[in-house]
NUKOL-243484 format. One record per residue: x, y, z of N, C-alpha, C in turn. Coordinates in nm, 2 decimals, padded with zeros to 4 digits. Layout:
X;Y;Z;X;Y;Z;X;Y;Z
...
# end
This chain:
-07.90;-00.42;-07.25;-07.81;-00.44;-07.14;-07.86;-00.35;-07.06
-07.88;-00.40;-06.92;-07.95;-00.31;-06.80;-07.81;-00.19;-06.71
-07.85;-00.13;-06.68;-07.71;-00.05;-06.62;-07.76;00.00;-06.52
-07.70;00.00;-06.38;-07.72;00.06;-06.27;-07.60;00.17;-06.24
-07.68;00.27;-06.21;-07.56;00.40;-06.16;-07.63;00.39;-06.02
-07.54;00.35;-05.92;-07.51;00.38;-05.75;-07.50;00.51;-05.70
-07.64;00.57;-05.63;-07.62;00.69;-05.59;-07.60;00.67;-05.42
-07.52;00.74;-05.37;-07.46;00.76;-05.21;-07.52;00.90;-05.23
-07.49;00.86;-05.07;-07.53;01.02;-05.01;-07.41;01.10;-05.02
-07.43;01.25;-05.14;-07.34;01.33;-05.20;-07.26;01.26;-05.31
-07.36;01.17;-05.37;-07.28;01.17;-05.51;-07.34;01.30;-05.58
-07.32;01.35;-05.68;-07.31;01.43;-05.80;-07.29;01.46;-05.92
-07.25;01.38;-05.97;-07.22;01.30;-06.10;-07.30;01.22;-06.15
-07.42;01.15;-06.06;-07.50;01.05;-06.06;-07.59;01.06;-06.18
-07.65;01.15;-06.21;-07.74;01.21;-06.28;-07.70;01.21;-06.43
-07.61;01.28;-06.41;-07.52;01.32;-06.53;-07.48;01.20;-06.64
-07.42;01.08;-06.57;-07.40;00.93;-06.60;-07.54;00.92;-06.62
-07.65;00.89;-06.59;-07.78;00.82;-06.62;-07.81;00.89;-06.77
-07.81;01.04;-06.75;-07.85;01.13;-06.89;-07.77;01.04;-07.02
-07.64;01.05;-06.99;-07.59;00.95;-07.13;-07.60;00.85;-07.12
-07.61;00.80;-07.05;-07.67;00.61;-07.07;-07.76;00.62;-07.18
-07.92;00.66;-07.08;-08.05;00.66;-07.11;-08.04;00.76;-07.23
-08.01;00.86;-07.25;-08.07;00.91;-07.37;-07.95;00.92;-07.47
-07.85;00.94;-07.49;-07.72;00.92;-07.62;-07.73;00.80;-07.66
-07.70;00.69;-07.56;-07.67;00.55;-07.61;-07.81;00.46;-07.57
-07.92;00.52;-07.53;-08.02;00.48;-07.52;-08.01;00.33;-07.47
-07.94;00.30;-07.35;-07.95;00.19;-07.27;-08.09;00.19;-07.13
-08.11;00.07;-07.12;-08.20;00.09;-07.01;-08.10;00.09;-06.85
-08.15;00.20;-06.82;-08.03;00.26;-06.68;-08.12;00.31;-06.59
-08.05;00.24;-06.46;-08.15;00.35;-06.33;-08.06;00.36;-06.24
-08.09;00.47;-06.23;-08.03;00.50;-06.07;-08.08;00.46;-05.98
-08.00;00.41;-05.89;-08.03;00.32;-05.75;-07.98;00.38;-05.65
-08.02;00.39;-05.53;-08.00;00.40;-05.38;-07.96;00.32;-05.35
-07.79;00.34;-05.27;-07.71;00.25;-05.25;-07.79;00.18;-05.17
-07.86;00.19;-05.05;-07.95;00.08;-05.00;-08.03;00.01;-05.05
-08.04;00.00;-05.18;-08.17;-00.06;-05.24;-08.13;-00.12;-05.40
-07.95;-00.16;-05.40;-07.86;-00.22;-05.52;-07.93;-00.38;-05.49
-07.97;-00.40;-05.59;-07.98;-00.51;-05.61;-07.89;-00.62;-05.75
-07.77;-00.65;-05.69;-07.66;-00.71;-05.86;-07.74;-00.79;-05.93
-07.83;-00.90;-05.86;-07.86;-00.97;-05.99;-07.96;-00.93;-06.09
-08.00;-00.80;-06.07;-08.10;-00.71;-06.19;-08.03;-00.67;-06.28
-07.88;-00.63;-06.26;-07.81;-00.57;-06.39;-07.70;-00.65;-06.44
-07.66;-00.59;-06.56;-07.54;-00.64;-06.64;-07.42;-00.55;-06.61
-07.42;-00.45;-06.57;-07.28;-00.35;-06.57;-07.35;-00.25;-06.47
-07.23;-00.21;-06.35;-07.25;-00.12;-06.29;-07.17;00.05;-06.29
-07.18;00.15;-06.27;-07.14;00.24;-06.26;-07.14;00.32;-06.10
-07.04;00.33;-06.03;-07.00;00.41;-05.94;-06.95;00.56;-05.99
-07.04;00.66;-05.96;-07.03;00.79;-06.01;-06.92;00.90;-05.93
-06.89;01.00;-05.98;-06.82;01.13;-05.91;-06.91;01.18;-05.79
-06.84;01.24;-05.72;-06.92;01.34;-05.60;-06.82;01.33;-05.46
-06.88;01.31;-05.37;-06.85;01.30;-05.25;-06.91;01.21;-05.17
-06.94;01.07;-05.13;-07.01;00.99;-05.10;-06.95;01.01;-04.96
-07.12;01.00;-04.87;-07.13;01.01;-04.75;-07.01;01.17;-04.72
-06.99;01.22;-04.77;-06.92;01.37;-04.77;-06.78;01.37;-04.72
-06.70;01.25;-04.80;-06.57;01.21;-04.81;-06.52;01.19;-04.69
-06.62;01.18;-04.55;-06.58;01.18;-04.41;-06.49;01.07;-04.37
-06.39;01.10;-04.32;-06.27;00.98;-04.27;-06.20;00.97;-04.38
-06.25;00.94;-04.47;-06.15;00.93;-04.59;-06.19;00.92;-04.72
-06.16;00.96;-04.85;-06.28;00.96;-04.97;-06.25;00.84;-05.02
-06.41;00.80;-05.04;-06.49;00.70;-05.06;-06.44;00.57;-04.98
-06.42;00.60;-04.81;-06.38;00.45;-04.74;-06.51;00.46;-04.71
-06.64;00.55;-04.67;-06.73;00.50;-04.63;-06.79;00.34;-04.73
-06.85;00.44;-04.84;-06.88;00.37;-04.93;-06.85;00.27;-04.98
-06.73;00.23;-04.99;-06.61;00.12;-05.00;-06.65;-00.01;-04.90
-06.70;00.04;-04.78;-06.78;-00.07;-04.67;-06.90;-00.07;-04.67
-07.01;-00.02;-04.79;-07.14;-00.01;-04.77;-07.21;-00.16;-04.82
-07.29;-00.14;-04.78;-07.38;-00.31;-04.84;-07.39;-00.29;-04.99
-07.38;-00.19;-05.02;-07.40;-00.17;-05.19;-07.28;-00.23;-05.24
-07.15;-00.23;-05.18;-07.04;-00.29;-05.26;-07.02;-00.39;-05.24
-07.12;-00.49;-05.17;-07.11;-00.65;-05.18;-07.15;-00.68;-05.31
-07.27;-00.63;-05.37;-07.31;-00.66;-05.50;-07.23;-00.62;-05.62
-07.14;-00.54;-05.60;-07.04;-00.48;-05.67;-06.95;-00.55;-05.67
-06.85;-00.62;-05.61;-06.81;-00.73;-05.53;-06.82;-00.86;-05.64
-06.95;-00.89;-05.59;-07.00;-01.01;-05.66;-07.03;-00.97;-05.83
-07.08;-00.90;-05.86;-07.06;-00.83;-06.01;-06.91;-00.85;-06.07
-06.83;-00.78;-06.00;-06.68;-00.81;-06.04;-06.62;-00.90;-06.07
-06.70;-01.03;-06.00;-06.61;-01.18;-05.98;-06.69;-01.25;-06.08
-06.83;-01.19;-06.14;-06.87;-01.26;-06.23;-06.85;-01.24;-06.38
-06.69;-01.17;-06.37;-06.72;-01.09;-06.50;-06.78;-00.95;-06.60
-06.90;-00.92;-06.52;-06.94;-00.76;-06.54;-06.89;-00.64;-06.50
-06.93;-00.59;-06.62;-06.85;-00.43;-06.64;-06.87;-00.37;-06.48
-06.75;-00.32;-06.47;-06.76;-00.23;-06.32;-06.69;-00.11;-06.33
-06.74;00.00;-06.34;-06.66;00.17;-06.35;-06.65;00.23;-06.26
-06.57;00.25;-06.22;-06.54;00.39;-06.08;-06.52;00.50;-06.11
-06.61;00.59;-06.16;-06.53;00.75;-06.17;-06.48;00.87;-06.07
-06.41;00.90;-06.06;-06.34;00.96;-05.97;-06.39;00.94;-05.86
-06.47;01.00;-05.76;-06.52;00.97;-05.66;-06.53;00.78;-05.63
-06.60;00.75;-05.76;-06.59;00.63;-05.75;-06.51;00.51;-05.78
-06.38;00.56;-05.82;-06.28;00.52;-05.81;-06.18;00.49;-05.72
-06.24;00.60;-05.63;-06.16;00.63;-05.46;-06.25;00.51;-05.37
-06.36;00.45;-05.42;-06.47;00.37;-05.37;-06.40;00.22;-05.40
-06.38;00.19;-05.54;-06.31;00.09;-05.57;-06.19;-00.02;-05.55
-06.10;00.15;-05.46;-05.96;00.11;-05.42;-06.00;00.06;-05.25
-06.12;00.18;-05.19;-06.12;00.11;-05.04;-06.17;00.02;-05.02
-06.29;-00.05;-05.12;-06.34;-00.17;-05.12;-06.21;-00.25;-05.12
-06.11;-00.22;-05.21;-06.02;-00.39;-05.24;-06.05;-00.44;-05.38
-06.11;-00.35;-05.47;-06.17;-00.41;-05.58;-06.02;-00.38;-05.68
-05.98;-00.24;-05.64;-05.79;-00.18;-05.73;-05.73;-00.18;-05.65
-05.61;-00.21;-05.68;-05.49;-00.20;-05.60;-05.43;00.00;-05.59
-05.33;-00.01;-05.51;-05.30;00.16;-05.51;-05.36;00.28;-05.39
-05.36;00.39;-05.41;-05.41;00.46;-05.29;-05.42;00.62;-05.39
-05.53;00.68;-05.33;-05.55;00.85;-05.42;-05.55;00.93;-05.30
-05.41;00.98;-05.32;-05.41;01.06;-05.21;-05.44;01.23;-05.27
-05.43;01.32;-05.19;-05.44;01.49;-05.21;-05.35;01.52;-05.32
-05.40;01.58;-05.45;-05.31;01.65;-05.54;-05.17;01.74;-05.46
-05.06;01.72;-05.55;-04.94;01.77;-05.51;-04.94;01.91;-05.49
-05.08;01.96;-05.59;-05.06;02.12;-05.53;-05.12;02.17;-05.39
-05.24;02.03;-05.37;-05.29;02.07;-05.24;-05.40;02.14;-05.27
-05.48;02.17;-05.39;-05.59;02.26;-05.46;-05.67;02.12;-05.53
-05.81;02.20;-05.50;-05.87;02.14;-05.59;-05.84;02.13;-05.74
-05.85;02.04;-05.85;-05.80;02.09;-05.99;-05.94;02.03;-06.08
-06.00;02.17;-06.12;-06.10;02.13;-06.20;-06.03;02.21;-06.39
-06.02;02.07;-06.47;-05.98;02.14;-06.62;-05.97;02.01;-06.70
-05.97;02.09;-06.84;-06.01;01.95;-06.95;-05.87;01.89;-06.94
-05.81;01.77;-06.98;-05.72;01.71;-06.97;-05.69;01.64;-07.10
-05.55;01.62;-07.13;-05.51;01.58;-07.28;-05.47;01.40;-07.20
-05.53;01.33;-07.24;-05.50;01.16;-07.21;-05.49;01.06;-07.32
-05.42;00.94;-07.32;-05.37;00.86;-07.38;-05.36;00.71;-07.35
-05.48;00.65;-07.41;-05.53;00.52;-07.37;-05.38;00.40;-07.38
-05.34;00.36;-07.27;-05.29;00.26;-07.29;-05.30;00.11;-07.28
-05.42;00.08;-07.26;-05.49;-00.07;-07.29;-05.61;-00.08;-07.38
-05.63;-00.13;-07.47;-05.81;-00.14;-07.48;-05.83;-00.32;-07.47
-05.80;-00.39;-07.37;-05.85;-00.48;-07.34;-05.94;-00.48;-07.21
-05.99;-00.35;-07.22;-06.07;-00.34;-07.10;-06.21;-00.35;-07.13
-06.30;-00.34;-07.01;-06.46;-00.32;-07.06;-06.49;-00.18;-07.10
-06.39;-00.07;-07.05;-06.43;00.05;-07.09;-06.31;00.11;-07.20
-06.22;00.04;-07.26;-06.14;00.13;-07.34;-06.15;00.00;-07.48
-06.22;-00.12;-07.48;-06.19;-00.22;-07.59;-06.28;-00.13;-07.75
-06.31;-00.06;-07.73;-06.34;00.01;-07.86;-06.30;00.16;-07.85
-06.21;00.13;-07.81;-06.10;00.25;-07.78;-05.93;00.21;-07.85
-05.91;00.28;-07.97;-05.77;00.23;-08.04;-05.66;00.25;-07.91
-05.61;00.13;-07.89;-05.45;00.17;-07.77;-05.36;00.30;-07.86
-05.31;00.36;-07.75;-05.24;00.50;-07.81;-05.32;00.61;-07.83
-05.46;00.57;-07.86;-05.58;00.74;-07.88;-05.51;00.80;-07.80
-05.52;00.94;-07.84;-05.52;01.06;-07.76;-05.68;01.10;-07.73
-05.70;01.17;-07.63;-05.85;01.18;-07.60;-05.85;01.29;-07.49
-05.94;01.37;-07.47;-05.94;01.46;-07.39;-06.08;01.45;-07.29
-06.04;01.45;-07.16;-06.17;01.42;-07.10;-06.15;01.57;-06.97
-06.23;01.62;-06.89;-06.22;01.69;-06.74;-06.18;01.59;-06.65
-06.11;01.66;-06.58;-06.07;01.60;-06.40;-06.16;01.74;-06.30
-06.19;01.67;-06.22;-06.22;01.75;-06.11;-06.20;01.66;-05.96
-06.09;01.74;-05.93;-06.09;01.65;-05.75;-05.99;01.70;-05.68
-06.01;01.67;-05.57;-05.85;01.69;-05.48;-05.79;01.63;-05.43
-05.86;01.47;-05.44;-05.80;01.36;-05.39;-05.78;01.25;-05.51
-05.69;01.29;-05.63;-05.68;01.21;-05.72;-05.58;01.16;-05.78
-05.47;01.17;-05.67;-05.35;01.14;-05.71;-05.29;01.01;-05.70
-05.31;00.92;-05.83;-05.30;00.81;-05.79;-05.13;00.78;-05.73
-05.08;00.68;-05.61;-04.97;00.65;-05.57;-04.97;00.51;-05.56
-04.88;00.45;-05.61;-04.84;00.36;-05.60;-04.65;00.31;-05.55
-04.63;00.22;-05.51;-04.47;00.19;-05.50;-04.41;00.13;-05.65
-04.28;00.15;-05.67;-04.26;00.11;-05.76;-04.26;-00.01;-05.82
-04.26;-00.14;-05.70;-04.30;-00.26;-05.77;-04.45;-00.33;-05.80
-04.56;-00.20;-05.74;-04.67;-00.22;-05.83;-04.70;-00.17;-05.93
-04.60;-00.02;-05.93;-04.66;00.01;-06.06;-04.59;-00.07;-06.19
-04.49;-00.14;-06.16;-04.39;-00.21;-06.28;-04.52;-00.33;-06.30
-04.59;-00.38;-06.21;-04.65;-00.46;-06.21;-04.76;-00.45;-06.29
-04.85;-00.35;-06.30;-04.94;-00.31;-06.37;-04.90;-00.26;-06.47
-04.77;-00.19;-06.55;-04.73;-00.16;-06.64;-04.69;-00.29;-06.71
-04.68;-00.40;-06.67;-04.63;-00.53;-06.75;-04.75;-00.61;-06.76
-04.84;-00.62;-06.68;-05.02;-00.71;-06.72;-05.07;-00.58;-06.78
-05.03;-00.48;-06.83;-05.13;-00.41;-06.93;-05.25;-00.34;-06.84
-05.26;-00.33;-06.70;-05.35;-00.31;-06.64;-05.35;-00.14;-06.62
-05.27;-00.07;-06.65;-05.27;00.12;-06.68;-05.34;00.12;-06.83
-05.49;00.16;-06.78;-05.56;00.19;-06.90;-05.53;00.34;-06.94
-05.52;00.45;-06.88;-05.49;00.58;-06.92;-05.39;00.67;-06.87
-05.35;00.75;-06.91;-05.21;00.85;-06.86;-05.23;00.97;-06.89
-05.17;01.08;-06.84;-05.19;01.22;-06.87;-05.09;01.23;-07.01
-05.12;01.34;-07.05;-05.03;01.31;-07.21;-04.97;01.50;-07.15
-04.85;01.50;-07.18;-04.76;01.62;-07.11;-04.76;01.67;-07.01
-04.86;01.70;-07.00;-04.87;01.78;-06.82;-04.94;01.65;-06.73
-04.89;01.67;-06.60;-04.98;01.62;-06.52;-04.99;01.69;-06.37
-05.11;01.77;-06.38;-05.16;01.86;-06.31;-05.20;01.79;-06.16
-05.19;01.68;-06.11;-05.20;01.64;-05.98;-05.08;01.59;-05.93
-04.97;01.52;-06.02;-04.86;01.49;-05.97;-04.88;01.33;-05.95
-05.01;01.25;-06.00;-04.98;01.13;-06.00;-04.91;01.05;-06.04
-04.86;00.91;-06.03;-04.78;00.82;-05.98;-04.75;00.82;-06.17
-04.67;00.80;-06.25;-04.60;00.84;-06.37;-04.74;00.85;-06.49
-04.81;00.96;-06.43;-04.88;01.03;-06.48;-05.06;00.92;-06.50
-05.06;00.81;-06.39;-05.21;00.72;-06.44;-05.32;00.75;-06.40
-05.40;00.78;-06.46;-05.52;00.79;-06.42;-05.62;00.71;-06.47
-05.58;00.60;-06.47;-05.70;00.46;-06.48;-05.61;00.37;-06.48
-05.67;00.26;-06.40;-05.62;00.11;-06.40;-05.76;00.05;-06.40
-05.73;-00.10;-06.45;-05.82;-00.19;-06.42;-05.76;-00.30;-06.35
-05.85;-00.41;-06.30;-05.82;-00.54;-06.24;-05.77;-00.61;-06.35
-05.73;-00.75;-06.29;-05.66;-00.83;-06.34;-05.74;-00.88;-06.50
-05.87;-00.89;-06.47;-05.94;-00.94;-06.62;-06.01;-00.82;-06.68
-05.96;-00.71;-06.65;-06.05;-00.61;-06.76;-06.13;-00.56;-06.74
-06.25;-00.62;-06.66;-06.35;-00.60;-06.63;-06.41;-00.52;-06.49
-06.34;-00.45;-06.41;-06.32;-00.35;-06.32;-06.23;-00.24;-06.36
-06.27;-00.10;-06.37;-06.18;-00.02;-06.40;-06.20;00.09;-06.33
-06.13;00.22;-06.26;-06.12;00.30;-06.21;-06.06;00.41;-06.31
-06.14;00.55;-06.31;-06.11;00.64;-06.38;-06.06;00.74;-06.29
-05.99;00.90;-06.26;-06.05;01.02;-06.24;-06.14;01.09;-06.36
-06.08;01.11;-06.45;-06.13;01.22;-06.54;-06.31;01.18;-06.51
-06.41;01.25;-06.63;-06.53;01.19;-06.57;-06.53;01.23;-06.74
-06.59;01.08;-06.79;-06.62;01.05;-06.93;-06.79;01.12;-06.95
-06.87;01.12;-06.84;-06.98;01.16;-06.88;-06.99;01.30;-06.88
-06.88;01.38;-06.89;-06.89;01.55;-06.87;-06.82;01.55;-07.04
-06.80;01.44;-07.09;-06.70;01.48;-07.21;-06.79;01.39;-07.35
-06.96;01.37;-07.31;-07.02;01.32;-07.41;-07.10;01.37;-07.44
-07.08;01.53;-07.48;-07.21;01.58;-07.52;-07.10;01.73;-07.60
-07.10;01.76;-07.75;-07.05;01.86;-07.82;-07.06;01.98;-07.75
-07.19;01.98;-07.69;-07.23;02.10;-07.64;-07.12;02.15;-07.51
-07.11;02.06;-07.44;-07.04;02.07;-07.32;-06.85;02.07;-07.36
-06.85;02.07;-07.49;-06.68;02.06;-07.50;-06.61;01.96;-07.56
-06.67;01.83;-07.55;-06.63;01.69;-07.65;-06.70;01.63;-07.62
-06.69;01.50;-07.74;-06.77;01.33;-07.72;-06.66;01.23;-07.70
-06.54;01.23;-07.68;-06.48;01.15;-07.62;-06.48;01.05;-07.53
-06.52;01.10;-07.41;-06.60;00.99;-07.32;-06.71;00.91;-07.37
-06.78;00.96;-07.46;-06.87;00.82;-07.55;-06.78;00.71;-07.56
-06.67;00.68;-07.58;-06.59;00.55;-07.64;-06.61;00.50;-07.51
-06.57;00.52;-07.40;-06.59;00.45;-07.25;-06.71;00.38;-07.23
-06.83;00.46;-07.27;-06.99;00.40;-07.22;-06.96;00.27;-07.37
-06.93;00.32;-07.50;-06.94;00.21;-07.61;-06.88;00.10;-07.56
-06.78;00.13;-07.53;-06.66;00.02;-07.48;-06.72;-00.11;-07.41
-06.82;-00.01;-07.30;-06.92;-00.12;-07.23;-07.05;-00.21;-07.29
-07.07;-00.15;-07.41;-07.14;-00.28;-07.49;-07.06;-00.35;-07.60
-06.96;-00.31;-07.61;-06.91;-00.38;-07.71;-06.80;-00.54;-07.65
-06.77;-00.50;-07.47;-06.74;-00.57;-07.40;-06.88;-00.69;-07.39
-06.99;-00.62;-07.36;-07.07;-00.73;-07.35;-07.15;-00.81;-07.45
-07.10;-00.76;-07.54;-07.13;-00.85;-07.67;-07.01;-00.94;-07.69
-06.91;-00.97;-07.64;-06.76;-01.06;-07.65;-06.80;-01.18;-07.60
# end
């Protein structure tokens, strides 16, 4: 399996993600500058966290309309795994690959902390190796990560099994119904605000994030 991690100006979790995929999971992984991305070469793609293009105009909006996103759309349409982490989630929404919006936290402050999560769906490319209902821990680090949608869309996401993860107990950002990760209709495109790459080494505080990346491998085998 060959994985691309796309690097935009302002990405800052890109090398962490490459490290986990390449050194922990021994995957053929390449860090690709956004203007040089050729989707035909890869089996999966990850949009990492950070502040693409400095979050000018709005978080993720410039990257969401960059040439690289055209290739991401093609991979999504082909059923290949596409993961957006934090700023990557913002990019996927701005690109129209996922619904809803990501607004400023209700605290109006940047929130950086470990959080308890519950896996709501195991029929996606990034949770199929994690049991539905599992409780996991991963950190968040964002200012504009409050997922928002109207009640009709939230009901549809719930009914279609597209809500992937929720906060357990505490909702530190005020996100709608505690939602921190959603998927597209086919389950191959997932956006999530927590950082699995920061929860993939016991020395950093936990390894629950490895399940997200191992799910990508499991999905590819099916």
